[in-house]
C-alpha positions, 0 to 999 in steps of 0.5 A, spaced: 505 488 464 502 483 469 497 485 474 499 482 481 494 481 486 496 479 494 491 477 499 493 478 506 489 476 512 488 481 518 487 479 525 482 484 526 475 485 525 475 492 525 476 496 518 477 502 522 484 500 525 486 498 518 484 504 514 488 508 518 494 504 516 493 504 509 490 511 508 494 516 512 501 519 511 502 517 518 499 510 517 503 508 511 510 511 514 509 506 519 510 500 514 510 502 507 516 507 507 521 511 511 517 518 510 510 519 507 507 526 506 501 528 503 498 534 500 492 535 496 492 528 494 499 527 492 503 522 497 510 523 497 514 516 499 521 517 501 525 511 502 532 512 506 535 517 510 537 524 508 544 522 509 544 516 505 541 515 498 534 516 498 528 514 493 523 519 493 516 517 489 510 521 488 503 518 488 496 521 486 490 519 490 485 517 484 480 513 488 478 513 496 472 510 499 473 510 506 473 503 510 473 500 503 479 502 498 484 507 496 487 507 489 494 511 487 497 512 481 505 513 481 506 520 478 512 517 473 507 512 470 505 514 463 500 508 462 493 511 465 491 503 466 496 502 471 495 503 479 496 500 485 490 499 490 489 497 497 482 494 499 479 491 505 475 485 504 472 480 508 472 473 508 465 470 507 468 463 511 471 466 517 468 473 517 475 476 518 478 482 514 483 481 509 488 486 505 487 486 498 493 489 494 493 490 487 499 492 483 502 492 476 509 489 474 514 488 468 514 481 466 521 480 469 519 484 476 513 480 478 517 476 483 521 482 486 514 486 487 511 480 490 517 479 495 517 487 496 509 487 498 510 481 502 516 484 506 511 491 507 506 486 509 510 483 515 512 490 517 505 492 517 504 486 522 510 488 526 508 495 527 500 494 528 499 487 530 494 486 524 
């Protein structure tokens, strides 16, 4: 397994705006999956529509610090050391905010996972202007 870290510059200086996009089912549904629900700390991500082939995955919320970071663990993952996280960071040089993504992939899936995250981050930008 390889740890992947992606830093995405944001066009806002307000952590409130990005926090809504990364920490709520409604916000995540705008850019990360077609449908997202949350119940008791379990987020259900659905890609695809009911009339097509769908991919449904559950992630448990394992850490949440408002306006700082949110960390998930996929329900199907047996390895307790694996997670995915979205963290709001601040550039010391520009004082702009960055979205820092941490995820893990099998050695032969690293490039594919990076491409997937970059595509999702482009969707975030289109959906919210961030």
